[in-house]
N, C-alpha and C positions, 0 to 999 in steps of 0.2 A: 634776589630781593624781589617781593611782588611787583613794585612799580618798574622792573626791568620787562615786564611782559604787558601785552594787550590782548587780553582775554576776554571774550563775547561770547556769552552763553555756551560757555566750556570749550569755545575754539580760540586756541591761541594764534591769533594771526600777525604778532610782531613781536620781534625781541628788538630792546634798545639798550640791552646793558653792556659793561665793558668785556664782555668773554670770559676766558678762564675755563675753570670747573662751573659747569652749570646742571642745577635739578628742577627740571620742569615740577611745578607746582602739581599736586595731588589734585584729583577732580577734572584736571583737563582732558576731553575726552578726543580732541583732535588737533593736531598740528598743522595748520594751515599752509596753502602752497607758497614756496620760497619764504616762509617765517623767519628762517635764520639765514637766509641767503645773503652772502656777501659780508657774514660777520669774519671777518680773517682771524681775530685773535680767540676766536672757541676753541678750545683743547679737549674737551671733556665733556660728555652730557647723559643723564640719567633721564630716562622715560618713565613716568610712573606706569603702574599696571592698567590706569584707569584709560590709558590712551589706546582708542580703538584704531585711528585713522593718522597716520603720518601724510600730509599733503606730498604733489609732485614737487621734487627740487627744494625739498623744505631746507636742506641744509646745503645747497649748491653754492659751492665759492667757498665752502669754509677749509682753507688750504691748511690751517694748522691743528683743525679735528684730528684726534690720533683713537681715541677711544667713546664708545658708547655703550650703555647698559640699556639694556631693553627686553621685553620680554617675549617668547615662543610666539604668541598669537601674532605679534609685530612684526616679526622676521619677513614674512614672504612679499612685503612691500619694500624692504630696505634698499635696494637696487635703486628704487624709483626715489628714492629721499635725496640722493646723491647724483643723479642722472645731470649731465653726461659727465661728470667730473671724474677724470681719470687719477684715482688715488686709491689708496688702501687705508683701511682703518680699522682697528681690533674692536670687536663685539663681544660684549660681556651678556652672554644670553641664559636668561632665567627660565626654568621651565616649571610645570606646576607642582613639583614637589620640593621646590625652593633650592635646587641643585642649579651652581650656574657654569655654563659650558664655555670656553674661550674659542674666540674663532677669529680669522683674520677674512676679512670681506674686501675683494676688488671689486669696484663698481666700474670697471671697465667694460666688462662683459656681463652676461646674463646669468652667469653663473659664479659659484665662490671658491675661493682657494684659502684653505686652513692653513693656520701656522702650526709649526712644527716644534715650536719651543716648549710647549705645553704638555704637560703629563696628565691634563682632563681628558675630557672627552674630545673627538673630533668631530667635523660635519662634513659630509661631502655634500654635491650640488643639491639646491632644495625639492626638486623634479625629479622624479626617477627617469626621465628622459634626457636628464641632463648627463646622467653618469657615464654614458659611451665619450660624450664629448669632454668629460672632465678626462676619463682615462686616456684618452688621445692627448691631451696635455701632459699628462705625467710621461706617457711613451716617448713625447717628442721632445718635452722640455720646452715646446714653444707652440701657439697655436694661436691663431687669430690674433696676433700682435701681442697676446700675454707671454711671457716668459717665467718659467721657476727656476729657483737657483738648485744645485744640487744636492744641499742638506736637504732643501725642502723636498724633493723628489724623492729621495731616498726613503724620508719617514712616512711619506704619502703611498708610496707604492707598499711598504711593509703592512701600513694597516687595510690598505685596499684588499692585498692579496689575504689578508686574515679575516675579511668580513664575509662570512657564509650567509648572511641573507642576500645580498646584491654582489655576487662573485663576478670578478673580472673575467670578462671573456676571454676566450682561448688566445684568439689575435693579440690581446695587450698583454697577457700574462707571461708568455714566452719572452718578449720584448723587454718586460719587468724583471724577469728573471736572469736576461742578457746584460740587462744595466747593473743589476745589483752584483752580478757575479765579478765584476770589476772593482766594486766597491765593497769588498769586503772588510776592509780594515775600519772603515767608517761604520759600518753596522754593527761590529764588536765593539768600539766606542761608544755607540748611541745605546747598545743595549748594557753596558757598564754605567753609563750615566744615568740612564732610568730604573736600572735594576731590573731589567725584563729580556730573560732567556727566550722568550715568544719570538723575538726578531730571528735568531739563530736557525731555532727550529723552522721558522717560515723559509729563510734560505735553504734549509735542507730539503723541505716539502716540494718546491719548487725547482729543484737541481741547479742551485746558482752555486752551490759548493759542489766541485766537480774535480777532476784529478789535476786541472790546473791552480788549482788554489787552495785544494784540500790541506796539503800540507804546512802553508803558511796560517789558515785559518786556525789549524789545531795548534799551530805554537802561539798564535796569540790568546785563543781561549785559555791554554793551559797556564799563563802567565797572569791570566786574570785574577784579582782581588775578590770575584763574585764566585761564591760555590756552584751556583748554578751553570755557570759559564764551563767551570773548570770541570764539572762532570760532562757537560757536552764534550769537552776535549778529551775524555776518555772514552766517550761514546764512539766518536769519529776514530779513535784509536783501534777500537774492537772492530769496526765494521769496515768491509771493503770498499773502494772507490767504485762508484758507479760504472757500470760495464760498457764499453764502447757500443753505440747504435746495433741492435743485430742486423743481419742480412735481412733483407726484405723491406727495411726500413727505408721511408722516403729520402733520408740524408747517408743513405749506404753508397750512393754513387759518386758523392763528394768527398773527397781526400780530406783528412782529418786537420793538416794545415790550413785548409780553406776555411773550415767549421770554426777552428779557434781564432783564426783572425777575424771572422764576423762576429764572433760574440765579444772579441776584445774590443773592436769598433765600435760596439751595439748598432750593427748596419740597420736593423728594421727600426730602430729609433733615428736614423739621421735620414733614411728613407721617409719617415712618415712625417718629420719636421719639414720636409720639403714637397709635402703633400702627395708623395707616392704610395700606394696603398695594394695596387695591383700590378705585377709585373707582366707585360707581353711577353707570348712564348718566342724564344729564340733556339735556331736549331744548331747542333754542333757542325763544324766545319765540314765540309767535304760529305755530306751525308744528309739521311731525312730523319735523324733522330734527334728528338727535341734536347736541347741542354737543360741539366738542373737548374731551377730558377736561381740557385744560391750562386751560379757563376755572374748571372747579371747583377743578382743584388751585391756582389762583392765590388764589381768594377765600377757601379755607380754610386756606391757608399764612399770608396774611397775617395772618389776626385769630387764628390758634392762637399765634403768635408774641406775640400778645399777654398769653398766661396769664404770662409772667414780667416783664412791663413793668407797673408801676403809675402809669405817664405814658402815658394813654390817646393814642392816634393812629387818625385815619382813614385809610384806606388808597384814595386814590382812582382807581386804577389796576382795585383788586381792583372797587369799586363800579362802576366805567365796563365791565368784562366782566360783571358781574352784570344788567345791564340788558338783554343780550344773551339772557338765559336766563329760561326757564318759572319766576315767583318761587316758586310754590306746590312744584312739583317739586324746586326747589333747595332748599327748607328741608324737604320730607321727605327729601331726600338726607342733608342735615347730621344731621337728628334720628336716621337710621338709622346713619350713623356714629357717632354721640356714644354709641348704646346699645350697639355691638358691644364697646366697651372695658370692660373690669370695673372695678369700683369707682366712686362717686361723684366722687372728687376727679379722677380721670383723664377721666369725663364731662363734670366742669364746664368743663375746659379747651376745650370747643367752645363755651362759651356766648357769647363777644366775636361770633363767626362768626355763630351762630343768633340772637342778641339783633339783631344789624346787618341782617339780612334777615327776619326773622319779623313776622308781623302781632302786635299788640297782645295778642289774647288769649294765643297761645303764648308772648308774651314775660312775661306776668304770672303764667301758671300756672308756667313755669318758674321764674323768679325766686321766687314764693312756696316752691317745693318745697326751693330751694338755698339760700334765707336762713333755713330752717329747721333747717338743720343749722350748727350753731355753726362748725364749722372752714372751712366755704366760705362763711360769711356774707358776709366781707368781699369774696371774689371775685364772687360774685354780686352786690352793690353795684356793684363795678368794671365788671362787664359791662353794666349798665344804661346806661354811658355810651353804649355804641355804637348803643342803639336809636334811632331816629326816632319811635318811636310815642308818642301820649301816656298810655299806661299806663306808658310808663319814664320818661316827665317826671315823672309824679304820685308814684312811688316815690323819684325822685331828690329830688323837693322834700320829701317826708317825710323821707327820710333827710338832709336840706340839704346835699345835693350839686347843687343847681341852678345854682350858680356854675361848677361844675367843668364839668358839662355844657354850659353855654352856652359856655364858653370854648373847648371842642373846636371849637365850631360857629364861633367867631369873633363872638360876640355878647356882648352884656352880659347878666346875669341878668334885670333887671327887662325888657328888651326882649323876652327869649324867653319869660318869663313872660307877658306881654301877646297878643304876637303868635303864639305855638304853643300853650302849655298850656293857655290860656284863649281861643282864638280858634277858634270852632266855625262860623264863616261865617255869624254874624247880622249884621246890619245895623243902623244907628245906632239903629233902632226894635226892635231886639230879632227879626227877623225873618228867614226865609230861604226861599227859592222854589226849588222842584223843579221842574225840566220834565221830566216824563214823556212827553213826545212825545205832542200833542194834547190834554194837560191839565196843568195846574201845579195844585201843593200848596203852601201857605204855612204854615209852623212858625211859630208866635210863643211867645216866650218868657212866662210869666206869674210871678204871683207865687208865693214859695217853689219858684223855678226849675222850675215846671211847664211842659208844653211842649202845645200844641192845634195842632190841625190843620185847614185850611180847604180843601175840595174846590173847583178853581176854577169847574169845570163844574157842579158841584151846588149850588153857592153855600150850602154847609153845612158845618158842624163834623162832621169824620169821625174814627173811633178809629184808622184806620191808613191805610197808603198804598191806594188803589184801583189794582189789578194789571189789572180789565177795560180793555181799549184802550190801556195803556200800552206802549211801547217795551221790548221784553225787557231790553235792555242798559241803557237808562236807568233802568229800574225797580228792576232790581237795583243800582245804584250809589246809587241814592236810600235805598234800602233798608239798603244797609250803612251808608252814612253817618247816617242817622236813628237805627240800630241803636246806631254807636258815641257819637252824641251822648247817648243816654238813659243809654248804661251809663257813661257817663265825665264826665257837665257836673256833677252834684253831688259826685262824686271830687273833680274838681280845684277846684271851687269849696271844698270842704270843707279841703283841706290850704291854700288861701290863706286860710280864715279861721285856721288853726292858726299862721299867720304873723303875721296881726293880732293874734292873742292874744299872741301873743311881743312885739310892739310895745306891747302894752296894758301889759305886765307892765314892759316895760324901758324906755320913753318914748322910742323911738326914733322919729326924726322923718324926713321926706321933703319935698322941695321942693316949691312950688307946681304945678312944670310936670311933675315926676313923678306927683305925685297927680292932677291932672287929665288925664293921658295915661291914667291906669291906671283911676280911677273917676269919670270921667266919660265918656270916648269908649268906654270897653268895656262893652256893654251887662250882661254877666254882673257884673263887679267892680261898675258902677253901682247892681245892685240891692243887692248887698253894701251897699255904703257907704248906701244907705238906712235899712239897718238897725242904722247906729253914729252914735255922736256925734264929730265930729271937732271939733279945736281949733287956734287960732291964738294963741298968748297966752291972754289970759283970753276971749275969745270962742269961742264954742263953735257949732256949725253942723250940719246932716247934709242929705243930698239926698232932695229930693222930685220929686213930677212936674213940678211948675213952676219946679224950679230947687234951688239951695241956699237953705235957710231956717234961722233961729235957733227957739230954744225957744219964742219964741210965735207961730210961724210967719211973722214977717216975711222978705223977701228979705235973703238977705245975701250981700254981695260977697266972694269969698276974695281975701285980700291977696297981694300978692307976698313971701310968708315963710312959714316952716316950718309943715307940717301934720302934726298928728300925732293918734293917738286918745286922746280925751278919758279922763281918770280921775276919779271922783268926788272922790279926794284933793285936784285942784287946781281943782274947781268951785265956783262960788258957789251957796250951798245953795237959794235960790229959784230958782234957773238948773237945779239938779239935778231938784228936785221936778219943775216945769214938763216936764224930760225924761222923768220917770219917768211922768206923766200922758199925755204924747203917746205913748208906746209902748203903754201899757196901752188908750189910748180908740182906737187905732188896730189894736190886736190884733197888732201886728208882733211876730214872734219873732227876738229879736236872736242874733247867733252865738255870743255868750256874754254872760252876764250883767253887762254893763258897768254901764248907769245903777244897777242893784241891788246892786255890788259894794259890802259891808261898809266902812265908815271905820273906821278903827280910832283911837282916842284913846291916843298910844303912850304919855302920862303915866300911864296905868292898867293897863299892862301890868307885871305883877309876877313875879317868877318861879314863884310858886306858881300861876299862873293854871290849869295842867292839871294839878296836883299831885294824883296819887292817882287819875285819872281812867283807868277802861279803855276801850281803842278796839278793834274788832277790826282784826287785822293786815292784812289785805285792803284797808282803806281808805288804806293806803299804798303799797301794790302798784300797779306803772306809773304813778306822778303825777309823771313827771320833767318835762312840760310845764308843772306849777304849780310845779316850783322843790323837789319834794320827792322822795327817792330812801331806797327800804328797801334795807338791807344785811343778809342773813341768812347767818351763818356756821357752816354745821350741824357742821362738826367740833370747833368750840370752843363750842358753844351761845352764841352771841352774835348781839344784834341792834343794829344801828346805823341811825339817821334823819338823813338829811343835809337839811337846810334852806337854801335861799337867803337869806343876809342875816340868819339866825337860827341858834339852837342848842336843841336837845331831847336831855334824858335822859331813856331810857327803860328799862325793865325789863321784858325778853322771854321770860325765863325758861318761862313758862307755854304758849308755844306748842310747846315741843318735847317730844318723847315718843321713848323708848327704842326702841320696836318701829316707830312710824310716821314718824319724822323728825322733821317741824314741819306744822303746821296753820295756814294762815292765817286760817281762820275763829276761831281762837281769839284771845283778846283780850292787849294789849300794855298795860303799865301805864305810863302817863306820869309824869315827873318833872319836875324844874327845866325850866324854859324861860327863853331869852336872848333879846330883840330886840338883834341888833348894828348894825342900820342901819335908819332909819326911811325905808323906801324902797316903792314900788309892788308889789315882789315880796314883801317881810315883811308888809305889809297883806293882802295875798292869802292870802297863808300863816296867818296869823293868823286871817283870816277863814274858812278852811277848818276850822282846828283847832277856833276855836268851834263850828262847825255840826255837827263830827264829836263833839267830846263835849258838845254840847248832849243828844244822843240817850241817853247813859250818864245826864246827870243827869235826865232826864226818866223812866227805867226804875227809877231809886232816886226817882222821884216828889220829886224835889229842885225846889223853886218858884226858886233860884238860877237855874235855865236860862233863865229870862224876862231876866236882866242881859245876855245876851249875843244878843238878837234885835234889836235896835237896826236894824240893817242888813238884815235878814233880808227875803227878798221875801213877798209876800202866799202865794205858791203853798207856800213852805217852811214858813211859818208853819201855814198848813192841814194841811201832811203832819206837824208835829210834835204837831198838837192830835188827829190821828186816831192817832198814835201812843199818844199820852197815854190817850186812849179805848178803843182796843183793849186795852192793858195793865192798865187800872182805875188809871190812876194820877190818883187825884181831885183831888188838891192841885194837881198840874200843869195837870190840864184845866181847873179855873176859872181858874187865872191865866193859861193861853192864851187863853180864850175873851174874859177880859176885856183881855188884851192886843190881841188881834187887833181887837176892835170900837173901841177907842180908838185904836189905830196905824193903822189903814186905814179911817177913818169916809168920808171923802172918795174912796175909791176903788171903782169900780164892783166888786161881789163876784164876779170871775171872776179865773182864775188868770192868772199873768202866763207867758206862754210863751219860753221860750228853746228854741234847737236841741241844748243838753246836756242 
């Protein structure tokens, strides 16, 4: 209605109507800036021919607008009507002859995407210079944030390939053909639906119908109800399939199976989607001859596809072709390609390919970089699965992904751990011999995972591999292997010890066979096993030089029953004391304080056990492996601490500051405590809380601190005594001296070492 519009001198400045379908009155010459802005009920608009200008953002925010009828002369300013709304609107465009073209315009970008559901005309981008950008969108399916669906791409490509006035460039026409070769079933259905056999002729002209799909296409055409399509089936029957590429062709050096795979995955489209247009040259392995660019194209495209797949797959043909390339040069090429694209998210898409073929050092460096970016952390972990390096396995173990890593390689987790992660080529005696050509060097695994080198010719221990007189190639190979061993051996063992600590807290068991395979046959794990106490039922044992022994040093025969990491809660008191003396007298450093783990009397655990004690917030930070998680909600000034099998109330107001946010150096006030399950995990947590709160009690010179020292180690008691002395806590100093003298009278006055 006329009163819905504010019109002054032919300029529509404001629309006040209810929305729905709106026809702008004849005689209006201009739609003012923002005239319809914010009208969310507007669904369809018709502009009269009299409108010569549509103002900026005239329809900005019209979220329900789905269709607009306008004239051809009004079209060039269409995108400005909606800026910067990210929406799609159907345009009915009237030309001078009265014909109406249907199109769909996207106003996210400066070019348009047409709808492929209409049999009428189609419109390519408004300006000729936009055509390459539009064709790139079709070729990749995604460009600068705008994405096309598959059906849209199929028809768009067919229409563009048939355009003789503005033909598709050779670069993109090849990509179109590769894409369409895998979509022939949909093209035939489209041709039937629109009764347009020209679509099939286009497939033939660009070579999208070849020996890989010719039989299938012919069968589908022959069964069509459309006569023109059946005629094309007969034509295909009479004609021979295209001959393979002739000798001298650029593809002649590339095996057919690689070319078939490139076409099947539409490799060039995948590369284009990720911003890759020009590939750097890479040489063949062991020579000066350049490799066909298709080799790099295949290995990169296969693993770029993994960006959108969270079910990892190895790509055997890509790996096969990479074996023909100079590996170092390939990795440099992949890194340079990733660095060309802007934004870390886009660069991260290259990680599966880079991790698959890079060495451990490069993999570790890049993983640490992207793992530090929270929005890319999960993708970096996913990319780890493709790397065969030990560094990747170590990180996979840390992230509890080793099972998935092993499954990808058709292995079980424990087998991979023993045969890959923890296998450094040492023999049963923990030795490895390097042949340097004319001389040998023997590496021997010693206590605490130290490595010693013995020169075979000089008959003496050396600090490094002797280079003089060695074969250069053998020397470099041995040097790299030894360097990798030194770098990763302790890391690999550490992640293994972390897993054993989980077993210690959970009580997880393993079969005798599993235990023997890992902890008796693998020289690294055998050394770890010698630092722990193992259990079968009520019997305990460890691994010594002479075999498995009990706490009295007598031989122990491992039975055919479950083996697990022993826990003081479940051990005989005298047996436990003997083990404590065993590790102390042998100066053995346990991976974690197993035999010194405090055993809690759960009947004495009351809700006020920690009431009113202050503990620095940092104590609770990054303690997940101990079953403790600190949660700080800075927006609501709230602190929570979550404990396995326990509950703890806290007051964390003191750690917050209006200017600084919060400080982990400030103290949290502990409140009510509850043990909800008497388990290894809750015993461990109570022991930690006892230890952390003892510090607070001592600093207050509160002698009740001694009540919580029953299962503290000698080293821990000594540390507390030093704390009391340094802070002039005289009452606690006296109490701790008396306790130490009484509690550890039978022990050698030395610290009990652990690796933590």
